[in-house]
Every structure is written in C-alpha cells, then in structure tokens.
C-alpha positions in Angstrom: 132.4 150.7 92.3 132.3 152.2 88.9 128.6 152.7 87.3 130.0 149.9 84.4 131.1 147.7 87.1 127.6 148.0 88.1 126.7 147.2 85.0 128.6 144.2 84.3 127.3 143.0 87.4 123.8 143.6 86.8 124.1 141.6 83.6 125.9 138.6 84.8 122.9 138.5 88.4 120.8 138.9 84.7 121.9 135.5 82.5 121.6 133.9 86.4 118.3 134.9 86.7 117.5 133.2 83.3 119.9 130.4 82.9 119.6 128.6 86.8 116.0 127.2 86.4 116.4 126.3 83.0 119.3 123.8 84.2 117.6 122.8 87.5 116.9 119.2 87.6 113.8 117.6 87.9 112.2 118.1 91.1 113.3 115.9 94.0 110.5 114.9 96.8 111.1 113.4 100.3 108.7 111.4 101.4 107.2 113.8 104.2 106.2 116.0 100.9 104.6 113.6 98.7 102.4 112.9 102.0 101.3 115.7 102.6 100.1 116.5 98.9 98.4 113.0 98.8 96.6 114.2 102.2 94.9 117.4 100.7 94.4 115.3 97.2 93.2 111.8 97.9 89.5 111.7 97.3 88.5 109.1 100.1 89.9 111.2 102.3 87.0 113.7 101.2 84.5 111.8 101.5 85.5 110.9 105.2 85.2 114.0 105.6 81.5 114.4 104.3 81.0 112.3 107.5 82.2 114.1 109.7 79.4 116.7 108.3 76.4 114.4 108.0 77.7 114.2 112.6 77.8 117.4 113.1 74.9 118.1 110.2 72.9 115.2 113.4 73.6 117.5 115.9 71.9 120.7 114.8 69.4 118.4 114.5 69.5 117.1 118.6 69.6 120.5 119.0 66.2 122.0 117.3 63.5 122.4 118.7 60.0 121.0 118.0 58.2 123.5 115.8 55.5 125.7 116.9 52.2 125.5 116.1 49.1 127.9 115.5 45.4 127.0 114.8 42.7 128.5 113.8 38.8 128.2 113.1 36.3 130.3 111.8 32.7 129.7 112.2 28.8 131.1 111.1 26.7 131.9 114.5 23.3 132.6 115.1 22.9 133.5 118.6 20.2 131.3 120.6 17.4 132.7 120.7 17.3 135.5 118.5 18.3 136.5 115.1 20.9 138.0 115.6 23.6 136.5 113.4 28.0 136.5 113.3 31.7 135.1 112.6 33.4 133.1 115.5 36.5 132.5 115.5 39.0 130.8 117.4 42.9 131.8 117.3 45.6 129.1 119.6 49.2 128.8 120.1 50.8 125.6 120.7 54.5 124.6 122.0 56.0 121.2 122.6 58.0 120.9 125.3 60.9 118.0 125.3 62.3 116.5 128.3 65.5 118.2 128.8 66.9 115.0 130.1 65.9 113.8 127.0 67.7 116.5 124.8 71.3 115.8 126.7 71.1 112.1 126.0 70.3 113.0 121.9 73.2 116.4 121.6 75.4 113.8 123.8 75.1 111.0 121.4 75.5 113.0 118.2 78.8 114.0 120.0 80.5 110.6 119.8 79.5 110.2 116.2 81.0 113.5 115.3 84.0 112.6 117.2 83.6 108.5 115.8 83.7 109.8 112.1 86.8 112.3 112.7 88.4 109.0 114.2 87.1 107.5 111.2 89.1 110.3 108.8 92.5 109.7 110.5 92.4 106.2 110.1 91.2 106.5 106.5 94.3 108.8 106.6 96.1 106.0 107.9 95.5 103.8 104.8 96.5 106.7 102.0 99.8 107.1 103.7 100.5 103.2 103.8 99.2 102.5 100.5 101.8 106.0 99.2 104.8 104.8 101.1 103.8 101.9 99.3 104.3 103.4 96.1 107.0 105.1 97.2 109.2 101.8 97.9 108.3 99.9 95.0 109.8 103.4 93.0 113.2 103.6 95.1 113.3 99.7 94.3 112.9 100.9 90.3 115.5 102.8 90.8 118.6 100.2 92.3 116.5 97.7 89.6 117.1 100.5 87.2 121.0 101.3 88.0 122.4 98.0 88.4 120.5 96.5 85.3 122.7 100.2 84.0 126.1 98.4 85.0 125.2 95.3 84.2 125.1 96.1 80.4 128.5 98.9 81.3 130.1 95.4 82.3 129.1 94.1 79.5 129.8 96.2 76.7 133.7 96.7 78.3 133.5 92.8 78.2 132.2 93.0 74.2 135.2 95.3 73.6 137.6 93.5 75.5 136.8 90.5 73.1 135.9 91.9 70.3 140.2 93.0 70.5 141.0 89.7 71.6 139.5 88.1 68.2 141.3 90.9 66.0 144.8 89.8 67.3 143.8 86.6 67.7 143.2 85.7 70.6 140.3 84.7 71.6 137.8 82.2 69.1 134.8 83.9 67.2 132.4 81.5 69.8 133.5 83.7 72.6 132.9 86.7 70.6 129.2 85.5 69.9 128.7 84.4 73.5 129.7 88.1 74.7 127.2 89.7 72.4 124.2 87.3 73.5 125.5 88.1 77.1 125.5 92.3 76.0 121.6 91.8 74.6 120.6 89.5 77.0 121.6 92.2 79.3 120.2 95.2 77.0 116.5 94.0 76.9 117.0 93.7 81.4 117.7 97.3 81.2 114.7 98.3 78.8 112.1 96.2 81.3 113.9 97.9 84.5 113.5 101.0 82.5 109.6 100.0 81.5 108.7 99.2 84.8 110.4 102.2 86.6 108.2 104.1 84.1 105.3 102.2 84.8 105.2 102.7 89.0 106.4 106.8 88.1 103.3 106.8 86.6 101.3 104.8 88.9 102.9 106.9 92.0 101.4 110.3 90.4 98.2 108.3 89.0 97.1 108.4 92.8 97.9 111.9 93.1 95.8 112.8 90.5 98.5 114.2 88.5 100.6 117.2 91.1 103.6 116.3 90.2 105.5 117.3 87.2 106.3 114.6 84.6 110.0 115.0 85.3 109.5 114.2 88.9 112.3 112.8 90.9 111.7 111.2 94.6 114.9 110.7 97.3 114.7 109.2 100.4 116.6 106.4 101.6 116.7 102.7 100.8 119.3 100.6 101.7 119.7 102.1 105.7 117.6 100.6 107.8 115.3 101.6 110.8 116.2 100.4 114.5 114.2 97.6 115.5 110.8 98.3 117.5 109.8 95.4 120.0 106.9 94.0 118.8 105.4 95.0 123.1 105.8 99.2 121.5 104.2 98.5 118.9 101.4 96.1 120.3 101.0 99.7 123.1 101.5 101.9 120.2 98.5 100.5 118.2 96.0 99.9 121.8 96.0 103.1 123.3 96.2 105.2 119.9 94.5 103.6 117.2 91.4 105.0 114.9 89.7 102.8 114.2 89.7 101.3 118.7 89.0 105.7 119.3 85.8 105.3 116.4 84.7 102.4 118.3 85.0 103.3 122.0 83.1 106.0 120.6 80.5 105.1 119.1 80.2 102.1 122.3 79.6 105.8 124.0 77.3 107.0 121.1 74.9 103.5 121.8 74.4 104.3 125.4 73.9 107.7 125.0 71.0 106.4 122.5 70.0 104.3 124.7 70.0 106.2 127.5 67.4 108.5 125.8 65.9 106.0 124.3 64.9 105.0 128.3 63.7 108.1 129.0 61.4 108.7 125.9 58.1 106.7 127.4 57.4 109.5 129.4 55.3 111.9 127.4 56.8 115.5 126.1 54.3 118.2 127.4 52.1 120.7 125.3 51.8 124.0 126.3 48.7 125.8 124.6 47.2 129.6 124.6 44.1 130.1 123.2 42.0 133.5 122.1 37.9 132.4 121.2 35.8 134.9 120.3 31.6 134.1 119.5 28.7 136.0 118.4 28.2 136.8 122.2 31.2 135.9 124.2 35.4 136.4 124.0 37.6 134.2 125.9 42.1 134.1 126.6 42.8 130.6 127.6 45.5 128.5 127.5 46.0 124.6 128.3 48.8 121.8 128.2 48.6 118.4 126.3 50.2 115.6 127.9 49.8 111.8 125.6 49.1 109.0 128.1 52.0 106.2 127.7 49.1 103.5 128.2 49.8 101.3 124.5 52.8 102.5 123.8 56.1 102.2 126.0 58.7 102.6 123.7 59.8 99.2 124.9 60.5 98.1 121.5 63.1 101.2 120.7 64.8 100.3 124.2 64.9 96.8 123.5 66.8 97.9 119.9 68.7 100.7 121.3 70.4 97.7 124.1 70.7 95.3 121.2 73.0 98.2 119.1 75.0 99.2 122.2 75.2 95.4 122.7 76.7 95.0 118.7 79.1 97.8 118.7 80.6 97.0 122.6 81.3 93.0 120.3 82.7 95.6 117.4 85.0 96.7 120.4 86.2 93.8 121.1 86.3 92.1 117.6 88.5 94.8 116.3 90.8 94.7 119.0 91.4 91.0 118.3 91.5 91.4 114.6 94.1 94.6 115.6 96.3 92.7 118.1 96.2 89.4 115.4 97.4 90.9 112.3 100.2 93.2 114.6 101.7 89.8 115.5 101.5 88.2 112.4 103.1 92.0 110.2 105.5 91.5 112.9 107.3 88.4 112.7 106.8 88.8 108.4 108.4 92.1 109.3 111.1 90.9 111.2 112.1 87.5 108.4 112.2 90.3 106.3 115.3 92.2 108.0 116.9 89.3 108.9 117.3 89.0 105.4 118.1 92.2 104.4 120.9 91.7 107.4 122.3 88.8 105.7 122.5 90.3 102.2 124.7 92.9 103.8 126.6 90.8 106.1 127.4 87.9 104.2 125.7 87.2 100.7 126.5 90.6 99.1 130.2 91.0 100.1 130.5 87.2 99.5 129.3 87.4 95.4 130.7 90.8 94.8 134.6 89.2 95.8 133.8 85.9 93.8 132.8 88.0 90.5 136.3 90.2 91.5 138.7 86.8 91.7 136.5 85.6 88.5 137.2 89.0 86.6 140.8 89.3 87.9 141.2 85.4 87.0 139.9 85.4 83.0 142.2 89.0 82.5 144.8 86.8 83.1 144.0 84.1 81.4 143.7 81.1 83.7 140.1 80.5 83.2 137.2 81.0 80.5 134.4 83.6 79.5 132.4 80.6 80.6 133.6 81.0 83.9 133.5 84.3 84.1 129.9 85.1 83.1 128.6 82.4 85.3 130.4 84.8 88.3 128.7 87.9 86.7 125.5 85.9 86.4 125.2 84.8 90.0 126.2 88.4 90.8 123.3 90.3 89.4 121.1 88.0 91.0 122.3 87.8 94.1 122.0 92.2 93.7 118.7 91.8 92.6 117.4 89.7 95.2 118.8 92.2 97.8 117.0 95.1 96.2 114.0 92.8 96.0 114.2 91.9 100.2 115.1 95.8 100.8 111.2 96.3 99.6 110.2 93.3 101.1 111.2 95.4 104.2 110.2 98.2 104.0 106.7 96.9 102.6 106.4 95.1 106.0 107.6 98.2 108.3 104.6 100.2 106.1 102.3 97.9 107.1 103.4 97.4 110.4 102.8 100.8 111.0 99.4 100.4 109.0 97.7 98.0 112.0 99.8 99.7 114.5 97.8 103.2 113.9 100.6 105.2 113.2 101.6 105.4 117.3 105.4 104.8 116.2 
C-alpha cells in the first residue's frame, strides 16, 4: 500500500474512533450485571459484613489469655531487737491459667458464631437480589406498556387521518370525527402516563443501585418467554438443604451447645500461678505458689441454666424457621402456578382471539360494513386484553422471584 493510502486509512480509523462513541446508544444492562452492581454497592450487605467482623473479633477475644499481674510492696523496717533500720520490698508476678477444655469450647462457640453471621450475609444477598429482580421485571413490564401505548396511539392517529379524509370527501359524518379525536386524545394521555411510570421506575432502580447507572441506561432480558416448570418437591428440597437462614440457625444451635458445654465446665476454678521475691532488712526470699478459688457458694448453676435455655431457644428457632419456610414455599408456589397458567392462557387463547377480533373489526369498518363505534370497542377490548397480558406476565415474574428467594436461591 502506498504512503498516501496508509494516510487515508489512518484518517478513516481516527474518524471511526471519534464517531463510534457518539453514535453508540445507551448501555444495556442484563439482570446478571445489575445483580453484580447491587452486591457491590448495597449498604445492607455492608452492614451484614460488619456482623461477620464482630463475630471474628469474638473469636480473637476467646483466644486471648488473661494478662499477668505484677504486684509490689515496700515498707520501712527496723530490726528487733536492735537499732538498725532499712527498707523492705516484695515483688510478685502472677498468671491465671484457664482450663484448656473451657477455652476450646469458647473458641468453638465463636467459630460457629462466625458461620452463622456469614450465612446471614448470604441471606441478605438473597433479599437484595430478590428486590432487584422485582424492580427489574417492573421496568421490563413498563417497556411493554409503553410500547403498547405507543402502538395504540399510532393506530388512533392513522384512524383519525382516515376519518378526516372521509369527512372532507363527505363519506363520513362530523360526529365520527369527534369520536376519533376523543379516542386519540385519550390514548395520548395513556401514553404519557405509561412514559411517566416508566421514568419513575427507572429512577427507583437507579437509586436502589446508588446511582451507579448512567442516566440513559437501558435493560435487556426476556419477559414473554416462561421458564421451565419445576415441581414443588425440588423447590422444597433446595430450601431445606441450602437456605442460608436454616444454615445460620443450625450454626446458632451449635454455638449454643458449645456455650453450654463451656458453662458446665466453668464451675471448675482457674488456677493462678504466682512467683515472688521478698527482701527484708535481715533476709531475702524467692518463692512461688498457686491460688485456687473454692467453688463453695457459686458453682455456676445459674449460668448453666441460662445457657441451656439459650440452646433450647435456638433449637426452637430452627424448627420455627423450617416450618415457616415450608409454609411460605407452598403458598408461594401456588401463586406462582396460578400466574403461570394465566400467562399460558393469554398466550394460547385469549390474546390470539382478541387480535383476530380486532382484525375483523378493522376489515369490516374499512369496507363500510360496520360503524366507527364497533371498531373503537374492538380496539378497546384488544388494548385492555394486551395490557392484562403484560400484567399477568409481571405477576408471574414477581411470583417466580419471590419463590426463588424463599427457596434460598437453591434453584
């Protein structure tokens, strides 16, 4: 290639690099991309993460040893009998030794506390994603409502132009023109309402993501295609085996058991080992000893009973959580299946029949077999049917998202 050709190609590439960003449309975000943004930015997850750090700090506390204690005394002394005087002093170092079994139990309880806190973080992630999916599917539905409203407005404009032409030619009465104008302005208001609702839902989604989306963002994804039917038994199996709330409650039960075991050993007193150096006016001494509290009045019975009650409470919470999950799952699955059957009915029967009825009404009107009122009624029926179809789709996806959340995201 000649130098002139190379220069032209370089200039063309430069122009493409400059023009391409300007001509690119708004960035489209998939559901997965939105979920990744939510998991990075949502403040609820940061708060749950701090609970994990608190539990990790509890483990560090459980691993700490008691600090040694240094004692010192000084006194003015006089030899008896005799006039000699001087200063005497004592220095002692003591260290409390905890029983290894009780230390191990406390550390074990702290580790189960960390597991529970981490599972609660996972549960909060499920709640965040479920809320995001609700906003996402509402915005997908808004796009369909706006599309339908725009198509209806375009059809009304075409009909208005046709009737205006017929009125000028004397083929239609002025009354039909007034009806068409009323219909056009009504659909114009519906279109503006749909656009306003869409703009509001766009702002809500962006605010949920802490304004991390550009102002002209768009979303991508399926809305009219249904997922495969999954039996209730599989949803139940997923919930009972993988739901983070159950895992967190299981860890809480284990933590309570370890705490109870530690309290049962707590009546055995810790031993304090002591070493000292004593210097008096006429002698010096080095020695040591041990100190053991006598468990006569306090054998930690109250602490043991409290820990036992906490364990029974944790076990009851686990059973209650499992019962609530199974109940909610069964109820939500019923709502999900009802919404699915409604969508299938619209797709297979209702919507095609409404479309065929509208087609016939338009055909007969254009051939002068029916009046404008019949055509407007057919259009209103089809418009209402189409809107109800997208509302049913929205209910289906919201029910599916909630079912996924209740099942713990296992499917």
